[in-house]
C-alpha positions, 0 to 999 in steps of 0.5 A: 702417125703421119702416113704420107711419108713422102710429104713429110720428107719433102716438107722437111727438105723445103724447111731445111734448104731454105734454113741453109741458104739463110745461114750461108747468105745471112738474115737478109737473104731474099726469102721469097725468091729462095723459096721459089729456088727451093721449090724448083729444086724439089720439082727436079730433084725428087719429082723429076719435072723439067722443061729441060728433059733433053739435059741429062746431067742433073746439075746442069739441068737444075742450073737451067731451071733455076736460072729461069726462076732467077730471070723471072724474079731478079731486081737491081736490089737483090741481084747479087744475093740471088746469084749467090743463092743459085750458086749455092745449089751445087753445094745442096746438091752435095749435101742432098746426096746427089753426089757421094761426098765424105761428110758435112765438113768436106762440104764445108770446107769447099764452101768456105774456100769458094772465092767466086761466092765471096761469102765472108762468113764469120766464125759463128756463121761457120759454126752454125752452118757445120752444126745445120750440116750435121743435123741435116744428115742425122735427121735424115738417117733417123727418118729412114730408120723409123720406116724400115721394118723387117716384119713385112716384105714387099714383093714385085712381079715384073708385068711390063717394062720397069713396071711391077705389081706389088704384093706384101708378105708377112715376115712375123713368126708365128707359133706352130700350134697354128695351122698354115690354113688357119694362118693364111685365113687369118692374114688374107681376110677382106679386112685384113687385105684392106689394111695390108694396103696401107703398110704396102703403100708406106713401104712403096713410098719409101721405095719411091723415095729411095728410087728419087734420091738415086735419081731413078725415075724409071720404076712404076708400081701397080697396087691392087684396090679390092672393091670392098675398100672402095666401098668404104668411103672414109677409109678409101680416102685415108688410103689415097691420102697416104700417096697424096703427093707428086712423087707417089701420084706419078709412079703408083698406079691403082689397079681395079677391075672394070666392074669396080670402076663402072660401080664407082665411076664418079669416084675414079673419074675425080681421082684421076682428075686430081692426078692419080693413076688408075689401071683397069682389068677388063672383065665380062662387065666391059661393054666393048666401048674403047673410048672409055679406056684412054683415061687408064694408064694401064689396061690389063686383059685376059688373052682369051677374052672376047675383047682382046683382039679388038683392044690391041687392034686399037692400041694406037687410038687407046694410047694406054699401055695394054698388058696381056694377063 
């Protein structure tokens, strides 16, 4: 099973959008540059990565990014085809749920009546595009339906502005023959807690995809990582692989204790270098050296900690967000 659902979805979108450009432009479409256009679209649409942060309207921002790619790669031989490819992304924005539209037929109707594009589509081409539109929509629905499950419920606890600590509750009905204590003990053993993290990250990835589709890039999620899991090299790497994508690395923060960090410093320094966000809980193993703290995205500290005042007083130097527990 593919646990990295964001990567799986993004690969699907890239492949299908490239096919859409081929169907509309024709087999002589500039594939190499179209791949660059699609990659840029993904960066802006799903990862909120842009050089035009002050441009609030999505399509205007996307168009600026695509024109940059066009200007860097245009040739006299392919100029008109590249201009057509850029213009087609307004229809991709409709197809890809940026703007609400009734159905694929509505998009196709607008596309075929667009006199500025001068597409000259044959009846066979129109049939192929219509088939693609229906298949794209249907496949996306099936994808999300395959992820949705009511067996487990993701819980959120607000810990900072638009930042939520995640938990996982079971919605599975268990026989009354078992006591609440036995159920709790079975559900919350260290090994079970480790395995629950895989479910939590899949469900969190699903939430991130929904947020991105809605162009909401404000919500961040914190997930506690137990020291027992970090000690299991293969299992921990497998867990990280579920969020090894740009969207998840940007908005998921892995929370550990300072003692876990010290015991596994090389591992977490490398993880942070690769772009993962790591949050820290200050415990009694902290040595008071604040120069080790700026690498962490969030610093959680108890108000009665002997280091609380010192860390708060140096908040500007640390730059990480400091959260009182």
